[in-house]
N, C-alpha and C positions, 0 to 999 in steps of 0.2 A: 321589550325593546328589540327592534331589528337593527343590528349593528353591522356595518360594512368596514372591514379592515382593508384599506386600499393601498396598493404598492405598485412599484415599477414591475417587479417580477419576484416570485418566491424562489430566490436563489439560496445557496448555502451561505449562512452567515449569522451574525449577531442580531441583525434586525429581524430576520425571519424567526429566530429562536424567541426573541422578545414577543413577536406577534403570536406565536403558538401559545406561549404562556398566557398572554392576554386573552386569547380566544378561549382557552381552557377555563379561565376564571369566569368570564361572562357566560359561557355555556353552563358551567356548574351553578351559576346564579339563576339560570332559567331563561336567559336571553337567547335569541336566535342570531348566530354569528355566521357571516359569509366572508370569504376572501375575494378580492377583485384585483386581478392583474391587468395592467393597462398598457404594457409595452411588449412583453414577451412571456411565453410560458416558461417558468423557472424550473430549475433542476429539482427543487423540492415540491413542486406542485402536486405530483402524484402521491407523495407521502402524506401531504395534508389531506388529500382526497381519501386515501386509504384509512386515515384516522377518523373519517366520518364527516369531514367538513366539506361544504360546497365551495368550490373554487371557480369563480366566473372569470373567463378570459375575454376581455373586450380589447382586442388587439388591433393595431393599425393595419390598414389595407393599402398596398402600394398604389392601387388605382384611385384612391380617394385622398383627400387633403387632411391635414391635421385638424382643421376646423371641423370637418365632418366627423373625425374621430372623437373630438371633444364632445360633440353633441351625442354621439352614441354612448360614451361613458356616462354623461349626465342622465341620459334616459335609463341606463342600467341602475343608477344610484337613486333614482327618484322615489323608490318605494321604501327606503330605509329611514328610520327615525334618527340615526346618528351615523356619522362617517368619521373615521380616523384615517388621516392621510399620512403616508410615509414616503416622502420624496417621490411623489407622483404628480409632476407639474401639469400634465395634460388633464388629469382629473381636477386639479386645483383651478385650472383655467376655466372650467365649466361650472364652478360653484354658483355663479349667478343664474344658472338655468334650473337650479334645484327648487323644490317646494320651500316656502318660507319657514315651515316648521322644523326643517332638518338641522340638527345640531352638528357642528363641524369643528373638528380639532386637527390641525396639522401638527405633526411631531418633528422636532429638529433633533436628529440623531448624531450629527457630526457638524463641527464648526467650519466646514468647507464653504467657500463663498457661493458655489453653485447650489448647495443644499440649503443655505440660509435664504438665498433668493427664492428658491422653490417654496420653502415653508412660509415665507413672509408674503409671497405673491398673492394678488387678488385679496388684499387685506380687508376690504370692506365686506367680504362675503363669509369669512370664518369667525368663530366665536372667541376661542382662546387657543394660543399656541402652547404646546407642551414641550419643554426642553428637558433632555434626559440627564443633564448635569449642570453644575454652575458654569462650566466652560461654554456649553452650548447656549445657555441663557444669556451669558455675556455677549456672545456673538450676535444673538437676536437683538439685544439692546443696541449694540454698536451699529446694526443695520437700520436702526430707527424705529423698531417696534416698541410701542409704549410699554413701560414696565408692568402696568396693570393688565396687559393682554398676554403676558408670558408667565406660565406656571412651571416651576421646576418640579418634575416628577421623576425621581431616580428609577432606573431600571431595577428589576428584581428577578430572582430565580428561586426555584424550589430549594428549600434548605432542610437537611435532615434534622429530626427532632433531637438527636444526640450527636456529640462530636464524633465524626467518622474515624478519626485517628486515635481514639481513646485507648485502644489496645496496644500494649507494648509489642514491638516487633524486634526480631533478632537484628543485630547490627549487620548492615550490608551496605553495598555501594548506594550512594544517594541516587535517586531517580529524579531527573529534571524533565520538564516538558515544555514545548512551545506549541501553541494551537492558534492557527489563523492563516490568513493569506500569505503566501510566500512572495511578498511584494515589498521590496526594500524601501521604496519611496515613502510609504506610510508606516510599514511595520518594522523597518530596521533589521530585517532578518539576516542580512549579511554581517551583522555584528556577532552573531552566534558562534561561528568558528573561532573568532578571536577570543571570546569569553572562555570557551572550553579548552582552547589551546593554552591559555594562561593557567587554567586549573590543572591541566595535565602537567605542565612544566613545574607547578608547585607541588606535584606528587599527589594530587587529589584524583581519585578514580570514581567516576560516576557514569551512569547511562543516560542518554538523551533521546527522548522521543520527539520527533518533529511531525506534527499532524497538520496537513493542509497542502494546498497546491497553489500555483500562481506563476507569474511571469519570471520570477527569479529562482525557480527550483533548480535549474541546471547550474546556475552560477553558485548557488548555495552548496549543492552536492560537490562541485569542483573545489570549493574553498575548504570544505571538510576534508576532502582527500589531500589537499595541499598541506593541511595541518596534521595529516596522518591520524585522523580521528574516526575513520570509517568503522572500526570494530566497535566503538562505543556509541555510535549514532544509528538510529533507525529512522529512515525517512518513510513515513507511512503513506504519504499522499493524502488525497481526500478520502475520508472514510465516513460511513453513516454516523449520525449523531450519537446513537447508542454506543457505538464502538469508541467514539471520542470521549464520551463520559466515562467509560470503563478505564481507558488509559489515564484520564485525568485523576480518577479516584486512586489509581495505583501510584501516582507521583508524589514526591515530597515537595518539589519546588516548581513554580510556574515562572517561566521567563517571558517578559513582555518588553522588548527593546523599542517599542513604537515611537515614532516621531510626533504623531498626533492621534487623538482618539476622542470619542464622545464620552460614553460610559460603557466600556467594553463588557459584553456579556461573559466572555471567557474569564475575565478577571473575577467577576462575581461568582461564576460557577466554581472557580478554583477555591476561593475563600470558603464557599459553602461546603466544599469537600475537605476543608482543613489543609489545603495545599498552600504553602507559603509563597506569596508573590514577590518577585524581584522585578521591578518595573522602572521604566523611565519616569522621572518626575514630570508630569504634565499638569500644570496648574488648573484646578477646577475639574480634573478628570481622575487620573490615577491617585493624586493626593487627596481626593474626596473619599477614597476607599482605604488607601494604605497610609497608616501612621508609621513613619520610618522608625524601625527598630522596635516597634510594639507589636504589629501584626504582619509585618513584612518589611521589605526594604525598597528604597527609592534611590535611583542613581541619575546622574546628569545624562542628557542625551549623548549617545555615542561613547559613553565611558565604559569600555570593556573591562578595565581594571576594577571599577566600582562594582560592576555586576559580579565579577569573579571573586572579589573580596567578600561580598555578602554570602555567596554560596559556600566559600571556604570556611567562613565562620560557623555556619550551620552544620557543615560536614564535620567540623572539629568538635562541636558542642551539641550533641544530640538532645540534651535536655533543653537547650535554648530553642532548637528546632521544634520540639514538642510544645513548648510554651507559646511560641509564635503561631503554631498551627491552631492551638486552642483559641487564641485571641482572634485569629483570622475567621474561624467558624463563628465565633460570637459576634463578629462584625456583620457577617451575612445574616445571622439570626435576628439581630437587633435592628438592622437598618435596610436590608436589601432583599426582602422576601418577595416572591411573585404575588403573594396574597396582598401584601401592603401596596404593591404597585397597582394591582387590579382594583383594589378598593379606592385608591386615589383617582383612577380614571372613571370608575363608576360614580363616585361622588361628584366629579366634575361634570360628567355627561348628564346625570340625573338633575343636577342643579340647573344646567342650561335648559334642559327640556321642561323642567317644572316651573321655572321662574321667568324666563325670558319672553317678552312679548314677541309675536311673530314679526320678523323683519320684512321689509319689501325688497325682494331680490331685483337685481338690475336687469335680468333677462338677457344679459350680454355675455360673450366670451372674452376673457382677458387675454388679448393677443400677445401681451408682453412675455408670457410664459411659453410661447410656442416657437420662438426662433424666427428665422427669415422665411419669407414666402409661405405663410401658413395656409393660404388658400389654394396652393397648387397641389395636384396629386403628388404623393410622396415620391413616386418614380421619377418625377420631373425636377424635383428640387435641386439635386446635385448638378444635373446638366445646366439648368438655368443659372444656378449660382456660378458655375464655371464661366459661362458666357458673360454674365454680368461683370465678373472680375476682368475678363479680357477687354470689355468695353469701358471699364472704369466706372460702371454704374453703381451707386451705393446700394 
């Protein structure tokens, strides 16, 4: 099978990590896998190429229209047996131009309205939508996608064969870690200083690694300074994935104060390492992984005291910490391996290819996914839009 993993851009994040694991599974199975970027060359593009993968970049041209761009993407995808779409609306708009035999699966990674619209768009031209969690599946159903056309396939990660925290270590300060975008709107990162300020006031000493970058990095650094926590916090910024994994493996506790998520890869990577998560309770997402008090802790959104209390309990009772760590790893081993994830996608695609009669494609582009003025050269869209607003033209 020739498989195209299509995305907006291979930037640094959970979706890209998921795609790399999926590509590795299909490649090991003997399939030919290529990545296709449809909007921009991502930060991780080169690392994927260095790993031996072909990364096609079918990028927009300012002198040509979005309609022209969609047709170029469809031409690039025409030789594949199967296509997996990851929030790539311009590729999704052109599905009607593909050969009838091509199996097509859009994946819904996050229950954001824009991402739901992209994944559900051009619905007559794709086979089955994959949702990464119960929360994202519910979002697809709420958007009107029929239940029989949505399959929940949880994300997965590589999981060590044995519990990574099995060896006793000398008592020392607890190590906590945050990994992700420094974006308070989604990730709630500005809650971190309050959490660790309360722990310090309660006499708990621990070190915090903050891994990632984003729009709220300066505000986060300033808040840590106001709490006089600078000596116990390391802001690493964006680091290579291998370095992130090394820092995660050294940690005892993962902090995830997010406001909304799909099924975050870092949460699965943490439990696979035996790192105990303390996360915001997000129905159908974090509570799909974390059983409160059994393999981690869940707190209400914005509840700094709840986060601090959970960490303090584990710091005071290291036997409890180890028990939670073991159960966290067992959760990853039993439910969230990259192998199980890959097998689910392989069975889905193989089934579509093997049993579905060839459909009749529309031969048309779905303009509803392209925004306004899709026929204009991209360089003219903004000026024309501005003039139209001035004239009161819809």
